[in-house]
C-alpha positions as CSV (number, residue, x, y, z in Angstrom):
1,M,-12.5,-59.4,24.8
2,W,-12.6,-55.6,25.6
3,K,-8.7,-55.3,24.3
4,E,-9.0,-57.4,21.2
5,I,-12.6,-57.2,20.0
6,P,-13.3,-60.7,18.7
7,I,-16.4,-59.5,16.5
8,P,-15.3,-59.2,12.7
9,F,-15.9,-55.6,11.5
10,Y,-15.8,-54.6,7.8
11,L,-16.1,-51.4,6.0
12,S,-18.1,-51.6,2.6
13,V,-17.6,-48.5,0.7
14,Y,-20.0,-47.1,-2.4
15,F,-18.6,-44.7,-4.8
16,F,-20.6,-42.4,-6.8
17,H,-19.2,-42.5,-10.3
18,V,-20.2,-39.2,-12.4
19,L,-21.4,-40.1,-15.6
20,N,-21.3,-36.5,-17.0
21,P,-18.7,-34.5,-15.8
22,E,-18.3,-32.2,-18.7
23,Q,-22.0,-31.5,-18.8
24,V,-21.8,-30.6,-14.9
25,L,-19.2,-28.0,-15.8
26,Q,-21.7,-26.5,-18.5
27,G,-24.2,-26.2,-15.7
28,E,-26.0,-29.3,-16.2
29,K,-27.4,-31.5,-13.6
30,P,-25.1,-34.1,-12.3
31,Q,-25.8,-37.8,-12.9
32,V,-24.0,-40.5,-10.9
33,Q,-24.0,-44.3,-10.8
34,E,-23.3,-46.2,-7.4
35,R,-20.3,-48.4,-7.5
36,G,-19.5,-51.1,-4.9
37,P,-19.4,-52.3,-2.5
38,Y,-15.6,-52.4,-2.1
39,V,-15.2,-54.5,1.2
40,Y,-12.5,-54.0,3.7
41,R,-11.8,-56.5,6.9
42,E,-11.4,-54.0,9.7
43,F,-8.9,-55.0,12.7
44,R,-8.9,-53.2,15.8
45,H,-6.8,-53.7,19.0
46,K,-6.2,-51.2,21.8
47,S,-2.8,-50.2,23.2
48,N,-0.8,-47.9,25.8
49,I,-3.6,-48.9,28.0
50,T,-3.2,-47.2,31.5
51,F,-5.6,-47.4,34.7
52,N,-5.9,-44.2,36.3
53,N,-6.7,-43.5,39.9
54,N,-9.9,-41.8,39.3
55,D,-11.7,-44.8,38.1
56,T,-10.8,-44.4,34.5
57,V,-8.7,-46.1,31.9
58,S,-6.8,-44.7,29.0
59,F,-6.1,-46.3,25.9
60,L,-5.4,-45.9,21.9
61,E,-7.2,-48.0,19.5
62,Y,-5.5,-48.7,16.4
63,R,-7.1,-49.7,13.1
64,S,-6.1,-51.3,9.9
65,F,-7.9,-52.4,6.7
66,Q,-7.3,-55.4,4.4
67,F,-9.2,-55.6,1.0
68,Q,-11.5,-58.7,0.7
69,P,-12.1,-59.3,-3.2
70,N,-14.4,-62.4,-2.4
71,K,-17.1,-60.0,-0.7
72,S,-16.5,-57.0,-3.2
73,S,-18.3,-56.0,-6.3
74,G,-15.1,-54.8,-8.1
75,L,-11.4,-54.3,-7.6
76,E,-9.2,-51.8,-6.0
77,S,-8.1,-51.1,-9.5
78,D,-11.4,-50.1,-10.9
79,Y,-11.5,-46.5,-12.0
80,I,-14.1,-43.8,-10.6
81,V,-14.7,-40.5,-12.0
82,M,-15.6,-38.0,-9.1
83,P,-14.8,-34.4,-8.1
84,N,-11.2,-33.2,-7.5
85,I,-11.5,-32.6,-4.1
86,L,-8.3,-30.7,-3.8
87,V,-9.1,-28.3,-6.8
88,L,-12.8,-27.8,-5.6
89,A,-12.1,-27.4,-2.1
90,A,-9.4,-24.7,-2.8
91,S,-11.6,-23.0,-5.1
92,M,-14.5,-22.8,-2.6
93,M,-12.3,-21.3,0.1
94,A,-11.0,-18.7,-2.2
95,V,-14.5,-17.6,-2.8
96,D,-13.9,-14.1,-1.1
97,K,-10.1,-13.9,-1.9
98,P,-8.7,-11.2,-4.2
99,M,-9.2,-11.9,-8.1
100,A,-5.3,-11.8,-8.4
101,L,-5.2,-14.9,-6.2
102,K,-7.9,-16.6,-8.1
103,L,-6.1,-16.3,-11.3
104,I,-2.7,-17.4,-9.7
105,M,-4.4,-20.5,-8.6
106,T,-6.1,-20.9,-12.1
107,M,-2.6,-21.0,-13.6
108,A,-1.3,-23.3,-11.0
109,F,-3.9,-25.7,-11.5
110,T,-3.2,-25.7,-15.2
111,G,0.5,-26.2,-14.7
112,F,-0.2,-29.1,-12.5
113,N,-2.6,-30.2,-15.3
114,E,-5.4,-30.4,-12.3
115,R,-9.1,-30.2,-13.5
116,A,-12.4,-30.3,-11.5
117,F,-13.0,-34.0,-12.0
118,M,-10.5,-36.7,-11.8
119,N,-10.3,-40.4,-12.9
120,R,-8.8,-42.2,-10.2
121,T,-8.7,-46.0,-8.9
122,V,-10.6,-47.1,-5.8
123,G,-7.3,-47.9,-4.0
124,E,-5.8,-44.5,-4.9
125,I,-9.1,-42.6,-3.7
126,M,-9.1,-44.6,-0.4
127,W,-5.5,-44.7,0.7
128,G,-3.7,-41.9,-1.4
129,Y,-2.4,-40.9,-4.6
130,S,0.6,-38.7,-5.5
131,S,0.5,-35.9,-8.0
132,P,2.4,-32.6,-8.6
133,L,-0.2,-30.7,-6.9
134,V,-0.1,-32.9,-3.9
135,N,3.6,-32.8,-3.6
136,F,3.6,-29.0,-4.2
137,I,1.1,-28.5,-1.1
138,S,3.0,-31.1,0.9
139,K,6.3,-29.0,0.4
140,Y,5.2,-25.5,0.6
141,F,2.1,-25.6,2.7
142,P,2.5,-28.6,5.0
143,S,0.0,-27.4,7.7
144,A,-2.6,-26.9,5.2
145,F,-3.8,-30.6,4.8
146,P,-2.8,-33.5,7.2
147,F,-1.4,-35.7,4.1
148,K,2.2,-36.2,3.8
149,G,2.9,-36.9,0.1
150,K,-0.2,-38.5,-0.7
151,F,-3.8,-37.6,-0.5
152,G,-6.7,-40.2,0.0
153,L,-10.0,-39.9,1.8
154,F,-9.3,-43.0,4.1
155,A,-5.4,-42.4,4.3
156,E,-5.5,-41.1,7.7
157,L,-7.6,-44.0,9.2
158,N,-5.4,-47.0,8.0
159,N,-2.9,-48.2,10.5
160,S,-3.5,-45.2,12.9
161,D,-5.4,-44.6,16.1
162,S,-8.6,-42.5,16.7
163,G,-7.2,-40.5,19.4
164,L,-6.6,-41.1,23.0
165,F,-9.7,-42.0,25.0
166,T,-10.1,-41.9,28.7
167,V,-13.2,-43.8,29.7
168,F,-14.9,-44.7,33.3
169,T,-14.4,-48.4,34.4
170,G,-17.3,-48.5,36.2
171,V,-16.1,-50.0,39.6
172,Q,-17.2,-47.3,41.6
173,N,-20.4,-46.4,39.9
174,I,-21.7,-49.2,37.3
175,T,-23.8,-46.6,35.6
176,R,-20.9,-44.7,34.5
177,I,-19.2,-47.6,32.8
178,H,-17.6,-46.9,29.3
179,L,-18.5,-43.5,29.6
180,V,-15.8,-41.0,28.0
181,D,-14.0,-38.8,30.7
182,K,-12.0,-37.0,28.1
183,W,-10.9,-37.6,24.3
184,N,-7.1,-36.3,23.4
185,G,-7.1,-34.8,27.1
186,L,-10.0,-32.6,26.2
187,S,-13.7,-32.8,28.3
188,K,-15.2,-31.0,25.1
189,V,-14.0,-29.9,21.6
190,N,-13.8,-26.5,19.9
191,Y,-15.0,-27.2,16.3
192,W,-18.6,-26.1,16.8
193,H,-20.3,-22.8,17.7
194,S,-22.2,-23.8,20.9
195,D,-21.3,-25.6,24.4
196,Q,-23.8,-28.1,23.9
197,C,-22.7,-29.3,20.3
198,N,-18.9,-29.3,21.4
199,M,-20.0,-31.6,24.5
200,I,-18.1,-34.9,24.6
201,N,-21.0,-37.3,25.4
202,G,-21.7,-41.0,25.9
203,T,-19.2,-43.7,25.3
204,S,-16.6,-44.4,22.7
205,G,-19.2,-46.5,20.8
206,Q,-18.2,-50.1,21.5
207,M,-20.0,-50.6,24.9
208,W,-22.8,-49.2,26.9
209,A,-23.9,-49.4,30.6
210,P,-25.9,-52.6,31.5
211,F,-29.7,-53.1,32.5
212,M,-31.1,-50.9,29.5
213,T,-34.8,-50.0,29.2
214,P,-36.7,-48.8,26.2
215,E,-36.4,-45.1,27.8
216,S,-32.7,-45.5,27.6
217,S,-30.8,-44.0,24.6
218,L,-27.3,-44.7,22.9
219,E,-24.8,-41.7,23.0
220,F,-21.2,-42.0,21.7
221,Y,-18.5,-39.8,20.5
222,S,-17.1,-40.2,16.9
223,P,-13.8,-38.7,16.4
224,E,-14.4,-39.0,12.5
225,A,-17.6,-37.0,12.7
226,C,-16.2,-34.6,15.2
227,R,-19.1,-34.6,17.4
228,S,-21.6,-36.7,19.7
229,M,-24.2,-38.7,18.4
230,K,-27.4,-39.9,20.2
231,L,-29.5,-43.0,18.9
232,V,-33.0,-43.7,20.2
233,Y,-34.6,-47.0,21.0
234,K,-37.1,-48.3,18.2
235,E,-38.1,-51.9,19.1
236,A,-37.2,-55.2,20.8
237,D,-35.7,-57.5,18.7
238,V,-33.8,-61.1,18.5
239,F,-30.6,-61.7,17.0
240,Q,-29.5,-65.3,16.9
241,G,-31.7,-66.4,19.7
242,I,-30.2,-63.6,22.0
243,P,-32.9,-60.7,22.9
244,T,-31.8,-57.2,21.8
245,Y,-32.9,-53.6,21.6
246,R,-32.6,-51.9,18.2
247,F,-31.5,-48.5,18.5
248,V,-31.7,-45.9,15.3
249,A,-31.0,-42.5,14.2
250,P,-33.6,-39.7,15.2
251,N,-34.7,-37.7,12.3
252,T,-33.0,-34.9,14.0
253,L,-29.5,-36.2,13.8
254,F,-28.3,-34.2,10.9
255,A,-31.2,-31.6,10.9
256,N,-30.2,-27.8,10.5
257,G,-30.9,-25.3,13.2
258,S,-34.3,-24.1,11.6
259,V,-35.8,-27.5,11.9
260,Y,-34.0,-28.6,15.3
261,P,-32.8,-25.4,17.4
262,P,-30.1,-27.6,19.3
263,N,-28.3,-28.2,16.0
264,E,-27.6,-24.4,15.6
265,G,-24.4,-24.7,16.8
266,F,-23.2,-27.1,13.8
267,C,-24.0,-24.4,11.3
268,P,-23.5,-22.6,8.8
269,C,-25.9,-25.2,7.5
270,L,-27.5,-25.6,4.0
271,E,-30.6,-27.8,3.7
272,S,-31.9,-30.0,6.4
273,G,-30.5,-33.5,6.9
274,I,-26.7,-32.7,6.1
275,Q,-23.9,-31.5,8.5
276,N,-21.3,-29.1,7.5
277,V,-17.9,-30.9,9.0
278,S,-15.7,-28.1,7.1
279,T,-14.8,-26.7,10.5
280,C,-13.0,-30.1,11.6
281,R,-11.7,-30.8,8.1
282,F,-9.3,-28.0,7.1
283,G,-12.2,-26.0,5.7
284,T,-13.0,-28.2,3.0
285,P,-16.8,-27.7,2.3
286,L,-17.6,-31.5,3.2
287,F,-20.8,-32.5,4.5
288,L,-22.1,-35.6,6.3
289,S,-25.3,-37.3,6.0
290,H,-27.2,-40.7,5.6
291,P,-26.8,-42.3,2.4
292,H,-28.5,-41.1,-0.8
293,F,-29.7,-38.1,1.5
294,Y,-32.0,-40.4,3.4
295,N,-34.2,-38.3,6.0
296,A,-32.8,-35.1,4.4
297,D,-34.6,-32.4,2.5
298,P,-35.9,-34.0,-0.6
299,I,-34.4,-31.2,-2.8
300,L,-30.9,-32.7,-2.2
301,A,-31.6,-35.9,-3.8
302,E,-33.6,-34.2,-6.3
303,A,-30.5,-32.1,-7.3
304,V,-28.6,-35.3,-8.5
305,T,-29.9,-38.0,-10.8
306,G,-29.2,-41.5,-9.8
307,L,-30.1,-41.3,-6.0
308,H,-32.7,-43.4,-4.4
309,P,-32.9,-42.9,-0.7
310,N,-34.8,-45.4,1.2
311,G,-34.7,-46.7,4.8
312,K,-34.0,-50.3,4.2
313,D,-31.0,-49.7,2.6
314,H,-29.6,-46.4,4.0
315,S,-30.5,-46.2,7.6
316,L,-28.2,-47.3,10.5
317,F,-29.1,-49.4,13.6
318,L,-27.3,-50.7,16.5
319,D,-28.7,-53.9,18.2
320,I,-27.8,-54.0,22.0
321,H,-28.3,-56.8,24.6
322,P,-30.1,-54.7,27.1
323,V,-28.6,-56.7,30.4
324,T,-25.2,-56.2,29.5
325,G,-25.0,-53.3,27.3
326,I,-23.2,-55.1,24.7
327,P,-23.7,-54.9,20.8
328,M,-24.7,-57.8,19.1
329,N,-25.3,-56.5,15.7
330,C,-24.5,-53.1,14.3
331,S,-24.7,-51.3,11.0
332,V,-23.4,-47.6,10.8
333,K,-23.8,-46.0,7.4
334,L,-22.8,-42.4,6.6
335,Q,-22.1,-40.5,3.5
336,L,-19.7,-37.9,2.5
337,S,-20.4,-35.1,0.1
338,L,-18.9,-32.1,-1.5
339,Y,-20.5,-28.8,-1.9
340,M,-19.2,-27.3,-5.1
341,K,-20.0,-24.5,-7.4
342,A,-18.6,-22.1,-10.0
343,V,-16.0,-19.7,-8.8
344,K,-15.5,-16.7,-10.7
345,G,-11.8,-16.3,-11.6
346,I,-10.8,-19.9,-11.4
347,G,-11.5,-21.3,-14.7
348,Q,-11.5,-24.9,-13.8
349,T,-14.8,-24.4,-12.0
350,G,-16.5,-23.7,-15.4
351,N,-20.1,-23.2,-14.8
352,I,-20.9,-25.3,-12.1
353,N,-24.3,-25.0,-10.5
354,P,-24.4,-25.0,-6.6
355,V,-24.8,-28.7,-5.8
356,V,-24.0,-30.9,-2.8
357,L,-22.4,-33.9,-4.9
358,P,-22.1,-37.1,-3.0
359,L,-18.7,-38.6,-3.1
360,L,-19.0,-41.9,-1.6
361,W,-21.1,-43.8,1.4
362,F,-19.8,-46.4,3.8
363,E,-21.2,-48.8,6.3
364,E,-19.3,-50.3,9.2
365,R,-21.0,-53.7,10.1
366,G,-20.0,-56.0,12.8
367,A,-22.0,-59.0,14.2
368,M,-21.3,-61.3,16.9
369,E,-20.5,-64.9,15.4
370,G,-18.7,-68.1,16.0
371,E,-17.5,-69.4,19.3
372,T,-18.2,-65.9,21.0
373,L,-21.7,-65.9,19.9
374,Q,-22.2,-69.4,21.4
375,V,-20.6,-68.4,24.6
376,F,-22.7,-65.5,24.8
377,Y,-25.9,-67.5,24.0
378,K,-25.2,-70.2,26.7
379,Q,-24.5,-67.4,29.3
380,L,-27.0,-65.0,28.2
381,V,-29.9,-67.1,27.2
382,L,-29.4,-70.9,27.9
383,L,-28.1,-70.6,31.3
384,P,-31.1,-68.3,32.4
385,K,-33.5,-70.7,30.8
386,V,-32.2,-73.7,32.7
387,L,-32.0,-71.7,35.9
388,H,-35.4,-70.6,35.3
389,Y,-37.0,-74.0,34.8
390,V,-34.8,-75.3,37.7
391,Q,-36.4,-73.3,40.1
392,Y,-39.8,-74.7,39.1
393,V,-38.4,-78.3,39.2
394,L,-37.0,-77.5,42.9
395,V,-40.6,-76.0,43.9
396,G,-42.4,-78.8,42.6
397,L,-39.9,-81.3,44.0
398,G,-40.2,-79.5,47.4
399,C,-44.1,-80.0,47.2
400,A,-43.9,-83.5,46.5
401,L,-41.7,-84.1,49.4
402,L,-43.9,-82.1,51.6
403,L,-47.2,-84.2,50.3
404,I,-45.2,-87.4,50.9
405,A,-44.3,-86.6,54.5
406,V,-48.0,-85.5,55.2
407,V,-49.5,-88.7,53.6
408,H,-46.9,-90.7,55.6
409,Q,-47.9,-88.7,58.7
410,I,-51.6,-89.6,58.2
411,W,-51.0,-93.2,57.5
412,S,-48.9,-93.8,60.4
413,Q,-51.8,-92.5,62.6
414,K,-54.2,-94.5,60.8
415,C,-52.3,-97.8,61.4
416,Y,-51.8,-96.8,65.0
417,L,-55.3,-96.7,65.6
418,F,-56.5,-99.8,63.8
419,W,-53.7,-101.5,65.9
420,S,-54.9,-100.3,69.2
421,S,-58.6,-101.3,68.5
422,S,-57.6,-104.6,67.0
423,K,-55.8,-105.3,70.5
424,K,-58.6,-104.3,72.6
425,G,-61.0,-106.4,70.5
426,S,-58.8,-109.5,71.0
427,K,-58.9,-109.3,74.7
428,N,-62.8,-108.8,74.9
429,K,-63.1,-111.8,72.4
430,E,-60.9,-114.1,74.5
431,A,-63.0,-113.1,77.6
432,V,-66.3,-114.2,75.7
433,Q,-64.9,-117.3,74.5
434,A,-63.8,-118.3,78.0
435,Y,-67.0,-117.7,79.6
436,S,-68.9,-119.8,76.9
437,E,-66.6,-122.6,77.3
438,S,-67.2,-122.4,81.1
439,L,-71.0,-122.8,80.4
440,M,-70.7,-125.6,78.2
441,T,-68.4,-127.4,80.6
442,T,-70.1,-130.1,83.2
443,P,-70.1,-128.6,86.6
444,S,-68.6,-130.4,89.8
445,Q,-70.9,-132.3,92.2
446,G,-70.4,-129.8,94.8
447,T,-71.4,-127.0,92.6
448,V,-74.7,-128.9,92.0
449,L,-75.5,-129.3,95.5
450,Q,-74.6,-125.6,96.4
451,E,-76.8,-124.4,93.7
452,A,-79.8,-127.0,95.0
453,R,-79.6,-125.7,98.2
454,L,-80.1,-122.2,96.9
């Protein structure tokens, strides 16, 4: 089960289609329309599994995605208007560069026919597209971006691994089971500006230590977010008859340093509720948050028309069986946004007002089902219930047997006493009867004469 996870995982992606790109270039407020979901079945398997001498095991986990048209509200051929990340990211990174460089960039973008907004298909945005600009960067600046020949937001996730994890097996200490010892050989990362933020805490996000309590928390390291995350207990619940604990994200998960000082290491920050991930995304001004800026500073959602944050649709949770630490049902929802503004000297940016514009949000969902769920239900719920009732049956049976033994003993003593008294009574009765018969019998002549003499 650990090597090949039997739980079906699905990646659902929602895009923010920009309705007024020309007006945005003129300084107006962006208007977006949510499109989706576009659903992909996610397959995971572990390889290069190596057990080490220090109670740890190392592995690579590979992922692949297959589009599910029957679960989607559209096709991968659907077109989406969204910011041109390459143009706008390069422009933001050139804000403090010499004006001559900015003019060269403007001419290059014009020559490659690149604009601030692009109209691409879902498949191209997800898994990559090729263009003269992409080819130029791949050829002359191969270390600038991780893509090779194509650029896509999820291109590096498909048919690839999430890094080399080394986790504790828990054989020597059950409380350390699944905890990450190292990731890609590192005990901590160097993306952030404080030791606390750089720490690799928790598990790899698939299992946790058993015997949880409401005081427990869920920590895991996410290579995609380049950081560790902690979820907190919310409530006890039941999933398909199996008792669970629900863990959710605290309000401080993406809070900035002014609201939650321990997060100061993730800055430079903008408004609270969004995390700057540019340091682990090649300097691209990307921000991570809850969908629709849920739990973030309201000014972020107010700056974009078409956003409707709410907890029901945009909060994340994990339902864990507390005795085993195994997830029964999970839904992780995150949003990726781009900070953009007009950059003097780069004509493609026009008069864009500074804004954090959502690009897309996605949900990774998995729930135990089918035969696996039945096995867990029998072992985790049904069998304990049966054993629970069996102990009372055995206690009752033992009491009944004891009562029978006591009653039998008392009955045996009564019977013995009755038999003894009956035996003595029979002998007395025989004696009386014999005496009576002797009185009724005519005495012999010798006896009469003897009595007369007396």
